[in-house]
KOLZA-660939 format. One line per 5 residues: their letters; for each residue y, z negated, x of C-alpha. Coordinates in steps of 0.02 Angstrom, whole numbers, plus 50000, padded with zeros to 5 digits. Each point is the difference from the previous one (the first is absolute). Last residue first. Layout:
// KOLZA-660939
a	Y:Z:X ~ ...
// end
This chain:
// KOLZA-660939
spagl	49303:50220:46272 ~ 50043:50008:50186 ~ 50177:49921:50031 ~ 50140:50131:50003 ~ 50135:49955:49931
ysalr	49952:50020:49831 ~ 49862:49901:50019 ~ 50100:49857:50041 ~ 50091:50021:49829 ~ 49851:49991:49927
lidsf	49944:49846:50096 ~ 50173:49927:49946 ~ 49987:50042:49815 ~ 49807:49904:50005 ~ 50092:49836:50065
iggat	50135:50007:49865 ~ 49841:50018:49895 ~ 49915:49862:50063 ~ 50152:49899:50007 ~ 49984:50007:49800
vqaga	49809:49982:49996 ~ 50013:49845:50088 ~ 50188:49927:49938 ~ 49908:50006:49819 ~ 50040:50127:49850
gpgrv	49916:50162:49966 ~ 49799:49961:50020 ~ 49902:50159:49963 ~ 49996:50178:49865 ~ 50055:50169:50040
ilpqd	49951:50107:49854 ~ 49989:50179:49973 ~ 50009:50061:49847 ~ 49847:50060:49872 ~ 50061:50138:49900
qyrrt	50161:50060:50097 ~ 49925:49971:50178 ~ 50038:50179:50068 ~ 50181:50015:49877 ~ 50021:49848:50041
tfaii	49995:49815:49923 ~ 49999:49874:50138 ~ 49940:49822:49954 ~ 50069:49852:50093 ~ 49912:49828:49996
ndsgs	50067:49847:50098 ~ 49872:49829:50015 ~ 50075:49831:49996 ~ 49837:49929:49927 ~ 49901:50100:49896
lqafp	50013:50165:49915 ~ 49893:50105:49876 ~ 50122:50008:49854 ~ 50105:50137:50129 ~ 49840:50103:50001
hdkky	49988:50008:49803 ~ 49844:49924:49921 ~ 50101:49850:49945 ~ 50114:50104:49883 ~ 50186:49998:50093
rrlev	50154:49922:49925 ~ 50167:50020:50074 ~ 50147:49894:50092 ~ 50139:50116:50056 ~ 50053:50111:50148
vgkkn	50054:50150:49970 ~ 50044:50146:50063 ~ 50081:50180:49963 ~ 49968:50221:50039 ~ 49896:50035:49848
tvdvv	49875:50075:50094 ~ 50022:49889:50156 ~ 49963:49839:49878 ~ 50011:49864:50144 ~ 49923:49831:49903
gvyrl	50015:49805:50076 ~ 49893:49893:49897 ~ 49970:49836:49947 ~ 49816:49979:49947 ~ 49955:49924:49816
vegan	49809:50018:49946 ~ 49921:50081:49849 ~ 49865:49972:49887 ~ 50122:49976:49863 ~ 49988:49822:49964
eadeq	50031:49981:50187 ~ 50155:50087:49989 ~ 50083:49908:49866 ~ 49937:49847:50060 ~ 50095:50057:50183
kktfe	50157:50033:49897 ~ 49999:49838:49912 ~ 49972:49887:50154 ~ 50135:50086:50094 ~ 50141:49947:49860
qdfkp	49911:49833:49957 ~ 49993:49961:50208 ~ 50199:50013:49985 ~ 50039:49809:50006 ~ 49904:49972:50136
leqmf	50105:50113:50094 ~ 50132:49873:50016 ~ 49926:49909:50143 ~ 49971:50143:50100 ~ 50199:50083:49975
eqasa	50061:49793:50049 ~ 49903:50033:50159 ~ 50044:50162:50048 ~ 50189:49947:49993 ~ 50156:50026:49890
cgrlp	49908:50064:49862 ~ 50086:50171:49919 ~ 49851:50092:49960 ~ 49912:49867:49905 ~ 50087:50052:49828
epvls	49956:50164:50011 ~ 49816:49961:50038 ~ 49951:50073:50182 ~ 49858:50137:49978 ~ 50127:50145:50016
gvpin	49964:50168:49927 ~ 50084:50119:50103 ~ 50068:50162:49958 ~ 50011:50107:50156 ~ 50179:50102:50018
slelk	50088:49871:50074 ~ 49886:50006:50169 ~ 50059:50174:49989 ~ 49907:50150:49980 ~ 49974:50180:50101
lgser	49848:50042:49963 ~ 49885:50090:50150 ~ 49848:49893:49983 ~ 50056:49904:50166 ~ 50143:49939:49890
aliiv	49878:49965:49855 ~ 49909:49880:50109 ~ 50129:49909:50068 ~ 50090:49979:49840 ~ 49839:49913:49941
kravd	49981:49894:50134 ~ 50195:49943:49962 ~ 49962:49965:49826 ~ 49829:49896:50053 ~ 50126:49896:50088
tgsld	50105:49985:49858 ~ 49883:49942:49890 ~ 50089:49844:49969 ~ 49853:49907:50009 ~ 49970:50027:50171
drpdp	50178:49942:50047 ~ 49996:49872:49850 ~ 49862:49914:50102 ~ 50140:49922:50140 ~ 49913:49956:50157
etyga	49917:50180:49960 ~ 49849:49991:49939 ~ 49821:49998:50071 ~ 50008:49868:50087 ~ 49847:49901:49924
ekaea	50117:49866:49931 ~ 50098:50141:49921 ~ 49866:50090:49919 ~ 49933:49829:49941 ~ 50149:49988:49919
vvesf	49998:50137:49924 ~ 49852:49976:49910 ~ 50043:49847:49938 ~ 50171:50073:49919 ~ 49906:50137:49925
argdk	49889:49854:49920 ~ 49803:50022:50016 ~ 49899:50045:49861 ~ 49858:50099:50072 ~ 50120:50126:50077
fnnfi	50172:50024:50105 ~ 49898:49994:50160 ~ 49988:50210:50017 ~ 50171:49980:49946 ~ 50050:49889:50116
ysltg	49925:50075:50157 ~ 50057:50188:49953 ~ 50178:49929:49969 ~ 50000:49938:50179 ~ 49921:50151:50085
sfige	50139:50083:49929 ~ 49955:50204:49990 ~ 49871:49999:49843 ~ 50019:50188:49982 ~ 50052:50181:49925
iqlir	50030:50141:50093 ~ 50032:50171:49892 ~ 49999:50181:50034 ~ 49978:50011:50153 ~ 49988:50209:50058
dgtel	49861:50025:50147 ~ 50051:50101:50145 ~ 49915:49939:50171 ~ 50174:49896:50031 ~ 50029:49932:49829
lgrlt	49823:49920:49990 ~ 50013:49934:50178 ~ 50177:49928:49952 ~ 49925:49907:49868 ~ 49856:49920:50103
svipl	50127:49966:50145 ~ 50119:49904:49873 ~ 49851:49898:49912 ~ 49900:49981:50142 ~ 49964:49792:49965
gagvt	50053:49875:50129 ~ 50161:49944:49913 ~ 49978:50104:49848 ~ 50190:50058:49959 ~ 50108:49987:50162
aeyfy	49863:49974:50109 ~ 50000:50194:50031 ~ 50162:49971:50073 ~ 49997:50114:50146 ~ 50150:50096:50089
htysq	49987:50144:50164 ~ 50131:50057:50091 ~ 49939:50165:50066 ~ 50145:50066:49907 ~ 50047:50091:49846
rqlar	49869:49941:49863 ~ 50076:49831:50045 ~ 50182:50047:49983 ~ 49945:50078:49848 ~ 49937:49849:49911
lrlyq	50115:49874:50058 ~ 50131:50106:49908 ~ 49904:50004:49845 ~ 49978:49814:50012 ~ 50190:49991:49999
dlpgs	50022:50120:49883 ~ 49879:49896:49873 ~ 50078:49843:50030 ~ 49870:49871:50033 ~ 49817:49993:49979
nakkn	49956:50103:50169 ~ 50114:49880:50099 ~ 49969:49849:49881 ~ 49810:49984:50021 ~ 49956:49909:50161
ptvvh	49833:50011:50072 ~ 50067:50085:50146 ~ 50003:50129:50132 ~ 50120:50088:50083 ~ 49984:50125:50150
igkrl	50193:49983:50123 ~ 50062:50194:50052 ~ 50167:49928:49996 ~ 50021:50087:49820 ~ 49842:49916:49937
wdyyy	50093:49825:50042 ~ 50165:50054:49928 ~ 49905:50048:49816 ~ 49913:49847:50004 ~ 50155:49864:50014
gavgt	49998:49986:49819 ~ 49840:49935:49988 ~ 50040:49849:50113 ~ 50139:49963:49858 ~ 49883:50018:49868
datcd	49922:49853:50041 ~ 49800:50000:49948 ~ 49933:49984:50187 ~ 49884:50046:50119 ~ 50078:50119:50085
vlatn	49906:50079:50130 ~ 50113:50099:50150 ~ 49913:50118:50066 ~ 50052:50062:50202 ~ 49909:50128:50085
pifhn	50063:50038:50183 ~ 49942:49843:50051 ~ 50076:49944:50190 ~ 50128:49864:49927 ~ 50179:49969:49946
ghvhq	50055:50137:49888 ~ 49886:49982:49805 ~ 49940:49838:50013 ~ 50150:49911:50079 ~ 50110:50102:49897
vfrel	49925:49961:49858 ~ 50004:49825:50026 ~ 50187:49998:50054 ~ 50030:50084:49836 ~ 49911:49876:49896
daveg	50081:49845:50081 ~ 49898:49829:49957 ~ 50038:49867:50137 ~ 49873:49988:50131 ~ 49831:49917:50015
regrl	49949:49969:50168 ~ 49883:49850:49961 ~ 49959:49990:49823 ~ 49990:50189:49995 ~ 49874:49994:50135
erwrt	49892:49874:49906 ~ 50009:50104:49862 ~ 49964:50136:50112 ~ 49853:49946:50105 ~ 49850:50091:49968
ldiga	50100:50145:49982 ~ 50081:50015:50173 ~ 50140:50077:49969 ~ 50043:50180:50077 ~ 50079:50058:50176
esllm	50151:49964:49965 ~ 49995:49865:49894 ~ 50099:49939:49829 ~ 49989:49850:49882 ~ 50129:49994:49865
sksgl	50068:49848:49883 ~ 50079:49997:49845 ~ 49935:50118:49864 ~ 49869:50026:50103 ~ 49987:50144:50137
igmvr	49834:50039:50130 ~ 50019:50116:50145 ~ 49913:50102:50146 ~ 49840:49991:49884 ~ 49880:50137:50108
ldinf	49895:50086:49928 ~ 49891:50094:50106 ~ 49849:50114:49940 ~ 49872:50112:50084 ~ 49892:49973:49880
eeklt	49855:49883:50081 ~ 50082:49915:50136 ~ 50183:49991:49911 ~ 49960:49987:49811 ~ 49860:49860:50041
saqdr	50129:49897:50123 ~ 50108:49997:49847 ~ 49917:49965:49861 ~ 50023:49791:50012 ~ 50137:50027:50037
lqdll	50059:50123:49887 ~ 49936:49914:49836 ~ 50077:49819:50054 ~ 50181:50095:50000 ~ 49951:50082:49859
tsgil	49965:49812:49907 ~ 50169:49959:50064 ~ 50096:50153:49931 ~ 49912:49957:49819 ~ 50022:49803:49991
gpgii	50193:50032:50105 ~ 50016:50061:50161 ~ 50148:50141:49918 ~ 50014:50141:50135 ~ 49908:50034:50104
gmait	50033:50102:50147 ~ 49853:50122:50073 ~ 50007:50134:50173 ~ 49869:50090:49979 ~ 49878:50077:50116
trsly	49897:50145:49951 ~ 49892:50086:50156 ~ 50004:49830:50075 ~ 50121:49990:50150 ~ 49987:50127:50131
frshv	50017:50178:49946 ~ 50121:49977:49827 ~ 50068:49843:50059 ~ 50071:50087:50139 ~ 50053:50147:49909
arlak	50096:49883:49879 ~ 50069:49879:50140 ~ 50090:50129:50080 ~ 50068:50104:49863 ~ 50054:49820:49934
icder	50081:49970:50170 ~ 50064:50181:50000 ~ 50075:49977:49832 ~ 50162:49959:50035 ~ 50004:50123:50141
kvvvt	49984:50152:49877 ~ 49840:50095:50043 ~ 49928:50117:50137 ~ 49850:50053:50010 ~ 49883:50009:50159
inyes	49804:50045:49992 ~ 49914:49955:50172 ~ 49867:50060:50129 ~ 49979:50142:49870 ~ 49963:50119:50149
cgqai	50098:50152:49884 ~ 50160:49871:50006 ~ 50066:49948:49853 ~ 50178:49975:49945 ~ 50066:49948:49811
arvni	50185:49962:49948 ~ 50096:49904:49837 ~ 49806:49921:49967 ~ 50066:49858:49820 ~ 49943:49830:50001
nakal	49921:49920:49829 ~ 49863:49906:50093 ~ 49891:50118:49899 ~ 50053:50143:50077 ~ 49995:49930:50178
anfls	49829:49972:49975 ~ 49956:50165:49938 ~ 50100:50088:50138 ~ 49874:49889:50123 ~ 49843:50015:49912
asvgp	50022:50192:49990 ~ 50025:50016:50182 ~ 49844:49927:50027 ~ 49923:50123:49879 ~ 49886:50086:50111
tsamk	49958:49926:50154 ~ 49970:50087:50170 ~ 50171:50012:50058 ~ 50035:49833:49927 ~ 49872:49936:50131
qgvaa	50131:49976:50154 ~ 50126:49891:49893 ~ 50172:49972:49968 ~ 50105:49985:49867 ~ 50191:49997:50004
liscn	50152:49944:49929 ~ 50177:50053:50020 ~ 50163:49929:49928 ~ 50124:50068:49913 ~ 50197:49929:49964
pivav	50077:50185:50000 ~ 49976:50165:49934 ~ 50103:50116:50079 ~ 50016:50181:49920 ~ 50035:50170:50087
qslrg	50022:50116:49868 ~ 49981:50165:49909 ~ 49953:50111:50163 ~ 50031:50207:49970 ~ 50132:49927:49875
ndlaq	50135:50109:50118 ~ 50093:49830:50056 ~ 49845:49902:50029 ~ 49933:50141:50122 ~ 50191:50027:50067
rfrsq	50008:49800:50038 ~ 49807:50010:50066 ~ 50040:49931:50174 ~ 50161:49870:49933 ~ 49910:49932:49870
ladav	49852:49990:50119 ~ 50092:49902:50100 ~ 50094:49888:49875 ~ 49822:49955:49928 ~ 49942:49952:50177
akvek	50149:49875:50047 ~ 50007:49933:49837 ~ 49791:49970:50017 ~ 49998:49916:50179 ~ 50039:49824:49931
epvaf	49880:50035:49873 ~ 49849:50019:50121 ~ 49924:50194:49955 ~ 49882:50056:49866 ~ 49987:50190:49971
cvshe	49986:50116:49843 ~ 49979:50201:50029 ~ 50035:50091:49821 ~ 49959:50168:49918 ~ 49869:50031:50116
ssaqs	49887:50033:49882 ~ 49853:49899:50081 ~ 50116:49846:49981 ~ 50081:49905:50157 ~ 49964:49853:50056
imivn	50051:49898:50166 ~ 49985:49831:50078 ~ 50092:49900:50131 ~ 50132:50103:50075 ~ 50111:49928:50151
agvdk	50197:50047:49984 ~ 50074:50065:50148 ~ 50145:50101:49902 ~ 49945:50171:50097 ~ 49806:49952:49945
vagfi	50032:49995:49808 ~ 50102:50158:50039 ~ 49842:50089:50067 ~ 49903:49912:49867 ~ 50087:50099:49848
asatg	50027:50155:50117 ~ 49793:50020:50053 ~ 49975:49949:49806 ~ 50083:50156:49952 ~ 49929:50096:50134
pvgam	49899:50140:49907 ~ 50067:50038:49818 ~ 49855:49991:49865 ~ 50063:49877:49885 ~ 50191:49911:50088
gtgev	50093:50088:49871 ~ 49942:49939:49859 ~ 50080:49822:50029 ~ 49971:49849:50082 ~ 50019:49880:50142
nvlal	49944:49813:49953 ~ 50060:49866:50118 ~ 49916:49827:49979 ~ 50058:49839:50054 ~ 49927:49855:50091
ndita	50042:49827:50033 ~ 49805:49942:49991 ~ 49850:50060:50088 ~ 49826:49942:49929 ~ 49820:49980:50064
fgkvy	49821:49999:49903 ~ 49847:49979:50079 ~ 49817:50052:50037 ~ 49976:50113:49855 ~ 49806:50057:49995
nqlnq	49968:49831:50051 ~ 50050:49950:49830 ~ 49856:50066:49913 ~ 49877:49877:50107 ~ 49820:50024:50034
mdehd	50035:50204:50078 ~ 50142:49937:50126 ~ 49871:49863:50066 ~ 49889:50114:50040 ~ 50130:50129:50098
nvsph	50070:49871:50090 ~ 49975:50035:50194 ~ 49999:50191:49953 ~ 50182:49977:49972 ~ 50054:49994:50175
ciktg	50087:49843:50052 ~ 50120:49870:49955 ~ 49914:49822:49962 ~ 50084:49886:49908 ~ 50001:49801:50020
pasln	49851:49882:50014 ~ 50095:49862:49954 ~ 49915:49828:50076 ~ 50123:50037:50147 ~ 50136:49942:49878
finri	50183:49959:50116 ~ 49945:50136:50111 ~ 49985:50149:49852 ~ 49902:50147:50056 ~ 50024:50200:49969
mipig	49834:50073:50088 ~ 50033:50167:50076 ~ 49886:50103:50020 ~ 49968:50135:50156 ~ 49960:50142:49949
yrmvp	50040:50113:50159 ~ 50150:50113:49914 ~ 50031:49855:49867 ~ 50046:49864:50131 ~ 50155:50105:50078
iitrp	50055:50057:49815 ~ 50000:49846:49904 ~ 50150:49937:50079 ~ 50092:50123:49961 ~ 49994:49969:49816
hlvna	50087:49837:50010 ~ 49867:49847:49960 ~ 49962:49925:49823 ~ 50148:49925:49914 ~ 50011:50110:49861
gfysm	50146:50131:50022 ~ 49931:50134:49924 ~ 49971:50093:50182 ~ 49909:49852:50011 ~ 49894:50040:49893
ewaeq	49968:50174:50055 ~ 49956:49945:50169 ~ 49878:49843:49924 ~ 49920:50134:49885 ~ 49997:50142:50151
ysltk	49895:49873:50114 ~ 49872:49947:49852 ~ 50043:49843:49937 ~ 49871:49856:49976 ~ 49970:49820:49935
livae	50149:50002:49910 ~ 50085:49833:49970 ~ 50049:49979:49813 ~ 50163:50012:49897 ~ 49995:49886:49846
svkrp	50189:49944:50055 ~ 50050:50188:49981 ~ 50195:50008:50048 ~ 50003:49855:50144 ~ 49826:50056:50023
dasyv	50040:50184:50032 ~ 49853:50113:49970 ~ 49802:50006:50040 ~ 50058:49873:50135 ~ 49967:50030:50179
gdvdt	49927:49841:50101 ~ 50009:49835:49989 ~ 50184:49994:50062 ~ 50110:49899:50129 ~ 49936:50127:50152
witvq	49854:50066:50107 ~ 49975:50185:50040 ~ 49816:50014:50062 ~ 49968:50174:50076 ~ 49823:50023:50027
rarfl	49863:50091:50113 ~ 50138:50037:50138 ~ 50011:50181:50074 ~ 50103:49886:50123 ~ 50144:50157:49974
agmia	49975:49995:49826 ~ 49987:49819:49947 ~ 50161:49987:50114 ~ 50097:50126:49897 ~ 49945:49917:49844
asfds	50072:49819:50068 ~ 50148:50080:50071 ~ 50036:50065:49825 ~ 49967:49838:49928 ~ 50157:49924:50130
gdrkl	50100:50152:49971 ~ 50025:49996:49780 ~ 50143:50060:50002 ~ 50062:50063:50188 ~ 49880:50029:50137
ttpin	50123:49935:50107 ~ 50081:50085:50194 ~ 50024:49961:50167 ~ 50048:50130:50108 ~ 49849:50051:50136
khtsa	50050:50168:49989 ~ 49854:50050:49896 ~ 50061:49867:49858 ~ 49943:49851:50018 ~ 49884:49873:49860
ifgta	50054:49861:49883 ~ 49954:49915:49831 ~ 49824:49907:50072 ~ 50002:49931:50153 ~ 49820:49975:50080
iivkc	49885:49852:50024 ~ 49863:50043:50100 ~ 49813:49910:49982 ~ 49865:50063:50111 ~ 50094:50041:50154
pnlsy	50056:50142:50139 ~ 50169:50000:50032 ~ 50012:50116:50168 ~ 49887:50124:49923 ~ 50043:49950:49801
wkelr	50194:50064:50053 ~ 49927:50167:50071 ~ 49861:50028:49849 ~ 50167:49963:49887 ~ 50114:50118:50086
resel	49883:50150:49975 ~ 49954:49947:49831 ~ 50194:49983:49949 ~ 50029:50195:50072 ~ 49877:50069:49932
ydpdv	50036:49918:49852 ~ 50182:50042:49974 ~ 50061:49879:49843 ~ 50114:50088:49880 ~ 50152:49907:49960
qntst	50121:49969:49864 ~ 50187:50032:49968 ~ 49959:50155:49904 ~ 50045:50125:50147 ~ 49850:49940:50098
pnvil	49998:49890:50152 ~ 49829:50035:50105 ~ 49895:49841:50045 ~ 49923:49899:50165 ~ 49897:49854:49955
vdrtd	49950:49956:50165 ~ 50098:49905:50101 ~ 50146:49972:49853 ~ 49838:49908:49938 ~ 50037:49828:50096
mwncd	49839:49945:50015 ~ 49933:49836:50001 ~ 49843:49944:50115 ~ 49832:49897:49935 ~ 49854:49932:50076
ignkr	49969:49843:49871 ~ 49984:49851:50085 ~ 50080:49913:49837 ~ 50166:49958:50089 ~ 49985:50193:50038
ivlsl	50034:50017:49810 ~ 50169:49903:49998 ~ 50075:50092:50167 ~ 49965:50191:49885 ~ 50068:49931:49834
mqasw	50150:49942:50090 ~ 50028:50149:50100 ~ 49960:50135:49852 ~ 50130:49892:49914 ~ 50139:50018:50132
leghg	49986:50169:50025 ~ 49984:50031:49805 ~ 50178:49917:49969 ~ 50046:50109:50159 ~ 50007:50158:49919
vvfdt	50177:49996:49914 ~ 50110:49981:50163 ~ 49880:50190:50047 ~ 50023:50082:49832 ~ 50192:49954:49988
fseta	50043:50047:50189 ~ 49897:50167:49950 ~ 50104:50030:49830 ~ 50150:49962:50103 ~ 50121:49899:49978
hgaiy	50171:49994:49941 ~ 50164:49864:50037 ~ 49997:50051:50194 ~ 50046:49814:50052 ~ 49886:49897:49873
iarlm	49853:50132:50059 ~ 50041:49939:50183 ~ 49999:49848:49953 ~ 49816:50030:49889 ~ 49935:50068:50166
aklns	50047:49837:50094 ~ 49934:49899:49863 ~ 49850:50076:49989 ~ 49961:49994:50187 ~ 50016:49804:50004
idhhl	49888:50002:49853 ~ 49855:50081:50072 ~ 50032:49895:50160 ~ 49985:49836:49891 ~ 49864:50086:49927
kslfs	49891:50027:50138 ~ 50047:49841:50067 ~ 49937:49899:49841 ~ 49838:50123:50020 ~ 49969:49924:50176
alndg	50044:49821:49968 ~ 49878:49988:49824 ~ 49869:50096:50118 ~ 50005:49877:50120 ~ 49980:49833:49915
dlidh	49999:50022:49798 ~ 50027:50133:49861 ~ 49970:49992:49803 ~ 50134:49887:49950 ~ 50133:50001:50156
atash	49969:50208:49966 ~ 50050:49987:49818 ~ 50192:49914:50051 ~ 50023:50093:50157 ~ 49963:50157:49860
kelva	50116:49942:49868 ~ 50122:49941:50123 ~ 50034:50151:50083 ~ 50020:50080:49845 ~ 50133:49887:49948
dlssi	50099:50045:50156 ~ 49994:50166:49967 ~ 50081:49957:49839 ~ 50135:49867:50086 ~ 50049:50148:50129
ysedr	49992:50136:49856 ~ 50149:49886:49933 ~ 50127:50097:50105 ~ 50020:50116:49869 ~ 50056:50189:50097
sqakh	49906:50093:49862 ~ 49880:50086:50132 ~ 49937:49831:50037 ~ 50002:49911:49810 ~ 49882:50150:49941
ildym	49902:49999:50186 ~ 49978:49810:49980 ~ 49939:50038:49794 ~ 49897:50155:50056 ~ 49902:49832:50115
mdtvk	50020:49873:49848 ~ 49913:50136:49894 ~ 49849:50004:50097 ~ 49995:49827:50027 ~ 49974:49975:49825
smasv	49826:49933:50006 ~ 49918:50026:50183 ~ 50006:50165:50064 ~ 49846:50088:49966 ~ 49846:49984:50081
vvlkr	49838:50131:50045 ~ 49870:49921:50053 ~ 49845:50107:50109 ~ 49822:49950:49987 ~ 49863:50029:50106
esddk	49791:49925:49960 ~ 50057:49973:49811 ~ 49945:49819:49948 ~ 50169:49952:49926 ~ 50024:49815:50017
vviea	50120:50006:50168 ~ 50097:50115:49893 ~ 49998:49891:49837 ~ 50046:49848:50141 ~ 50150:50116:50059
vnqir	50092:50049:49845 ~ 49958:49816:49945 ~ 50094:49948:50141 ~ 50162:50124:49977 ~ 50003:49945:49817
qstgv	50026:49783:50044 ~ 50135:50061:50131 ~ 50083:50087:49857 ~ 50018:50165:49950 ~ 49846:50082:50064
ctggf	49932:50075:49851 ~ 50159:50028:49917 ~ 50050:50101:50128 ~ 49856:50112:49978 ~ 49841:49991:50108
khvsw	49883:50148:50023 ~ 49813:49981:50037 ~ 49916:50140:50104 ~ 49808:49997:50022 ~ 49923:50095:50156
tegka	49813:49996:50027 ~ 49989:50142:49877 ~ 50078:50131:50129 ~ 50086:50012:50149 ~ 49950:49942:50186
lqkde	50175:49992:50086 ~ 49942:50008:50189 ~ 50045:49851:50111 ~ 49833:49896:49997 ~ 49932:50124:50067
lsvnt	50087:50035:50152 ~ 49996:49833:50046 ~ 50136:49873:49979 ~ 50025:49895:50188 ~ 50100:50130:50083
sldtf	50134:50018:49853 ~ 50134:49913:50068 ~ 50088:50120:50127 ~ 50184:49953:50026 ~ 50145:50105:49978
sahva	50158:49957:50087 ~ 50170:50054:49893 ~ 50166:50021:50090 ~ 50147:50033:49891 ~ 50177:49998:50076
pspak	49954:50140:50085 ~ 50043:50091:49808 ~ 49823:50067:49920 ~ 49980:50190:50056 ~ 50104:50119:49888
rgrpl	49976:50091:49859 ~ 50161:50020:49914 ~ 50163:49888:50005 ~ 49984:49851:50119 ~ 50071:49855:49922
tfgkr	50044:49880:50130 ~ 50060:49808:49944 ~ 50164:49915:50065 ~ 50053:49928:49860 ~ 50118:50087:49962
lcfgr	49897:50148:49998 ~ 49888:49935:49880 ~ 50154:49974:49891 ~ 50061:50166:50000 ~ 49834:50074:49965
lshss	49963:49886:49855 ~ 50154:50070:49951 ~ 50174:49886:49951 ~ 50089:50115:50146 ~ 49943:50170:49939
rslff	49892:50033:49865 ~ 49900:50152:49919 ~ 49938:50077:50165 ~ 49914:49836:50092 ~ 49959:49916:49811
prcqs	49898:50150:49944 ~ 49911:49995:50197 ~ 49951:49821:49941 ~ 49800:50047:49991 ~ 49984:50117:50110
qflnh	50084:49927:50139 ~ 49918:49835:49977 ~ 49816:50102:50011 ~ 50083:50093:50133 ~ 50016:49826:50115
hspls	49839:49942:49940 ~ 49917:50130:50079 ~ 49937:50149:49899 ~ 49798:50045:50003 ~ 49939:50133:50138
thats	49983:49870:50137 ~ 49876:49923:49884 ~ 49900:49901:50134 ~ 50026:49825:49916 ~ 50138:50030:49855
vrslh	50168:49933:50008 ~ 50010:49941:49815 ~ 50188:50036:49957 ~ 50137:49899:49907 ~ 49955:49839:50110
avats	50096:50081:50130 ~ 50132:50004:49879 ~ 49985:49846:49952 ~ 49976:49911:50183 ~ 50195:50099:50032
fsssa	50061:49888:49865 ~ 49935:49868:50049 ~ 50075:50007:50196 ~ 49919:49974:50166 ~ 49829:50047:49932
maasv	50062:50167:50092 ~ 50016:49927:50176 ~ 49867:49869:49962 ~ 49864:50128:50025 ~ 49883:50086:49865
svvlm	49821:49944:50014 ~ 49890:50138:49923 ~ 49817:49947:49996 ~ 49845:50131:50016 ~ 49820:49957:49957
// end
């Protein structure tokens, strides 16, 4: 090994040391520029543009000799070369590439503190690979601190001195924590030497008021140098054969016109082999982010440079694997800040990772993938703070073909979004078939330096639309207006339109190309979430499908498509309004059935909120229904219907929202129209909306038919009986309804089924009340109003335009008792009218008949009625028991023998069951298996 020593003549000034430090005096490479030539090449802009305040002026005043051209080093520099390589065998000095090497990269967060550096060292030591190369970033925030030094110095802000002291203190304190003895002294000596050089250089920049890109890159790269040296010393303490590498000696890059760099792999391989011959070891700690040009000028690898460094090194060493250590468990299927149920992807193909990173996903920069992809080297994304997490493997797709066949979601691996975009639409009949139009459009865009994110063109060539960052759209629009002024004036182009406030949503997956229906599923999910798509783009490779949506719809769209592919096929966020007898029973039924629905039918029902008259319970991920009563008491908030709806509909990851109204409240029913218009599905046993004013009912039904939003109300008529659905089935299949007649009240069915054998009417009513069949005030049942509402609902379903006031109702509440102040008073007074009811019952009995309280829809004569009627004992209505309901449909098909629906029509269990059935019907409409 050859060591270069610089005489005290050159080291007499800290600034001259900084000058010398800018170049690497390479052993036995006389073709490489000397440190003086390097300094001159970096500083020439200063020499040419500034006089007394230039760096050259500063240096000349200090008495430094700055030669021009490629001359030999100044006589003031004396180098002595000592060969230290005699004890290393030739075999050990040769670089053996291949599977024996593994590459690790640790970002700034991973080495952000002394404890974390020790954790990194432990991971490296425990890796059982035969040889290891570790790429490290600067400690957390240090690169920003270094850029801040440059900014302050060239702004002539003297606080750069204290900022540099803070950099020194951060690294000095860290070194004292993790090093000791000679290792500590050695590192601190180098650190203070570097800081002294930087201080002199920053002083020169301060005087000049300007720093070239080369100077900036040289300064900011020190963070990596220090972290690499500290880590290498910590690993050596464990008895590991370890050296640190300044990658500026190895990685050679060519700057490009797009502020990026291209690695020169041939030259880098040559220098790597030379470096290794001088520094053979089992573990190499390499600096990330920094490199050199062919002229040995320090530079950086720009954005995500450390990841790029690791990938390049992986390719140079032909490593078995490159592991990128970060602070997340892997690559997510979507941004977890926007989709809380995003999942960690086990595998990604190189192309999938490439596509997702382009669209803003926190994966890797696309160029990071290129070096390893060439040699098929897998990349692992791991979490240094959660070693138990397996991470995400980026590799050739053949590795995970079997897994993809098992899971639908693997056809679409992930979703990413880009916000703050605008669409530019250029259209006109004069564009069709005219060569060069697209070239002229995008030439104008290029001239203003705008970045085109996405392009979409109709096959008719009538229009071209493309997305650009919103901050650039005005310049683009002005350029196009100017470029096509004549075509616009002549009418060959009709417009250059700008659509602001847009976002892009991209679905990425390598399996999409060979899987029919992926696009259909994607757009179906967007449609069901009421998302309007403004533009679409898809390459023939079908690695990604890109859509443009309104910015305010972006998160909802992301959740909708992610839910479709990654959650249960049908996931519904529900808000339960009215946790009374029926509502609480429904919640218990949902609790008991939830796991079965999810496992066997792929239906995921999440109760996001429960609203009572005074309090409400909200949850971000879904209420634990095994404890909902307890949680309501512990975490209940003051009831607020508007906030409740906003929470259930807008503040979570599930695109399908359903509100279940278990009240009988007219006010709540009044919100149905607005909820449906917002894309919220409604399920309810509340009769008030469908039996209210006719115009409001018609408006509600029209909206329901025009949208993807569903409104289910089976339980409004027959609790759990399929009455509304049966009626709809008859009508939809072309049958004509003649009459609907039925016993619609379970309460009144119970009362008249038991009003016999000499029992008093008031006694039976009291019994029904005690058993819970009646409302708290039995007059609500006996008045017949509830039956009338059911009759009007069926009449309207049958096509009749009737108001509730058009239905004559025979009330069972005696006239004198309708004004009783309380239910208790009513029950006390009711026995006084038993004789009247007994006479009606005896008259029917003597005629071989029974009394039944019925509702009738006479569709033929376009009227309805609710009244007490008598039926022969062999009539189906006379065969009831308990609280059963019975409805007879007389139609053109069922004219001689009516279609009968019979079963329990009252009680919390059956009513809640009817609501539950509607919820499952909604799930079926949304895509659940039937």
